[in-house]
C-alpha positions in Angstrom: 1.4 -5.1 8.3 0.7 -4.7 11.9 3.4 -2.6 13.7 4.8 -1.1 10.5 4.1 2.4 11.9 0.9 3.3 10.0 -0.7 5.1 12.9 2.4 6.7 14.3 3.4 8.1 10.9 -0.2 9.0 10.0 -0.4 11.2 13.1 2.9 12.9 12.2 1.6 13.6 8.6 -1.7 14.8 9.9 0.0 17.3 12.2 2.2 18.5 9.5 -0.6 18.9 6.9 -3.3 20.1 9.3 -5.5 17.2 8.1 -7.6 15.1 10.4 -6.1 11.6 11.3 -8.2 8.5 11.4 -7.0 5.2 12.8 -8.8 2.4 10.9 -8.4 0.0 13.8 -9.9 2.4 16.3 -12.7 3.1 13.8 -13.6 -0.7 13.6 -13.5 -1.0 17.4 -15.8 2.0 17.8 -18.3 0.8 15.2 -18.4 -2.7 16.5 -18.1 -1.9 20.2 -15.2 -4.5 20.7 -11.5 -4.7 20.4 -9.9 -6.2 17.4 -8.9 -9.2 19.5 -12.4 -9.7 20.7 -13.8 -9.5 17.2 -11.2 -12.0 16.0 -12.1 -14.4 18.9 -15.8 -14.1 18.2 -16.1 -13.8 14.4 -12.9 -15.3 13.1 -10.4 -13.6 10.8 -12.9 -13.3 7.9 -15.4 -11.6 10.3 -12.8 -9.1 11.3 -11.9 -8.4 7.7 -15.6 -8.0 6.9 -16.0 -5.6 9.8 -13.0 -3.6 8.5 -14.5 -3.5 5.0 -17.8 -2.3 6.2 -16.2 0.5 8.4 -13.9 1.6 5.6 -16.6 1.7 2.9 -19.1 3.5 5.2 -16.9 6.5 6.0 -16.0 9.6 4.0 -12.3 9.9 4.2 -11.9 13.0 2.0 -9.2 15.3 3.4 -8.1 12.7 5.9 -4.9 10.9 6.7 -6.1 7.3 7.2 -4.1 4.5 8.7 -6.0 1.3 7.6 -5.7 -2.0 9.2 -3.2 -4.2 7.5 -5.9 -6.5 6.1 -7.6 -3.7 4.1 -5.5 -4.8 1.2 -7.7 -7.9 0.8 -10.8 -5.8 -0.1 -10.9 -4.7 -3.7 -13.8 -2.3 -3.1 -11.8 -0.6 -0.3 -8.7 -0.4 -2.3 -10.6 1.1 -5.2 -12.0 3.8 -2.9 -8.6 4.5 -1.3 -7.0 4.9 -4.7 -9.6 7.5 -5.7 -9.0 9.5 -2.5 -5.2 9.8 -2.7 -2.0 7.9 -2.7 -2.0 4.6 -1.0 1.3 4.4 0.9 3.1 1.2 1.7 5.4 1.4 4.7 7.8 -1.3 4.0 9.3 -2.9 7.1 11.5 -6.0 7.2 10.0 -9.2 8.7 12.7 -9.2 11.4 11.9 -5.6 12.4 8.2 -6.4 12.6 8.9 -9.4 14.8 10.8 -7.1 17.2 8.0 -4.5 17.2 5.1 -7.0 17.5 6.1 -9.0 20.5 3.3 -11.5 21.0 1.8 -11.8 17.5 -1.1 -13.9 18.7 -2.4 -11.2 21.1 -2.4 -8.4 18.5 -5.8 -9.1 16.8 -4.4 -9.6 13.4 -6.9 -10.7 10.8 -5.3 -13.9 9.6 -6.1 -17.6 9.5 -5.6 -19.6 12.7 -2.1 -20.9 12.9 -0.6 -18.4 10.7 2.7 -17.0 12.0 4.3 -13.7 11.1 6.5 -15.3 8.3 3.5 -16.7 6.6 1.5 -13.5 6.9 4.5 -11.5 5.6 4.9 -13.7 2.6 1.1 -13.5 1.9 0.7 -9.8 2.3 3.9 -8.4 1.0 3.0 -8.9 -2.8 -0.4 -7.4 -2.1 1.0 -4.3 -0.6 3.5 -4.0 -3.4 0.8 -4.3 -6.0 -1.6 -1.7 -4.4 1.0 0.8 -3.3 1.1 4.2 -5.1 4.0 5.3 -2.8 6.4 2.9 -1.1 8.8 4.0 1.6 11.4 1.6 3.3 11.2 2.3 7.1 14.4 0.7 8.1 17.0 2.9 10.0 15.1 6.2 9.7 13.2 8.2 12.4 9.5 9.0 12.3 10.0 12.6 11.4 12.3 11.7 8.5 9.9 9.0 7.2 6.9 11.3 7.5 8.8 13.8 5.4 9.7 11.2 2.9 6.0 10.2 2.6 4.9 13.8 2.2 7.4 14.4 -0.6 6.5 11.1 -2.3 2.8 11.9 -2.1 3.3 15.3 -3.6 5.3 13.7 -6.4 2.4 11.2 -6.9 -0.1 14.0 -6.9 1.9 15.9 -9.6 2.0 12.8 -11.7 -1.7 12.4 -11.4 -2.3 16.0 -12.4 0.1 15.6 -15.4 -1.7 12.5 -16.7 -5.1 14.4 -16.6 -4.0 17.3 -18.7 
């Protein structure tokens, strides 16, 4: 979801691990030469999702902490690629907390159908995030450092489970 903390936590984790951080939204903007809001206005939400899919499929994210845009979950090819690279982390934030963080939802450049409000988007995406998540962390009432540590621990446990199933 937008404003759940993907980029902030991704930067913390990258610093902690020494890995490079990539912000998927910035990657799209660099590749397309426009902001997400401009892309959304010109191409519509499906055009923005297509730009995101192209950007995420074109890059090699091995050894990278990647914060995707919230709509990456709609692309099965992208999700398949991400699952091969490492754990897919779902930062679970309540709808009310997202509303506080987002401010003006319409100006954010969120890839959703015209007229969709935060409640509808939350209801649509939440089950997708739950389905695709290898690791899920609840973000309420914890600081960034604590959440980053929790994600790192959960990712290590996930990695161990993957190793155990391959043996």
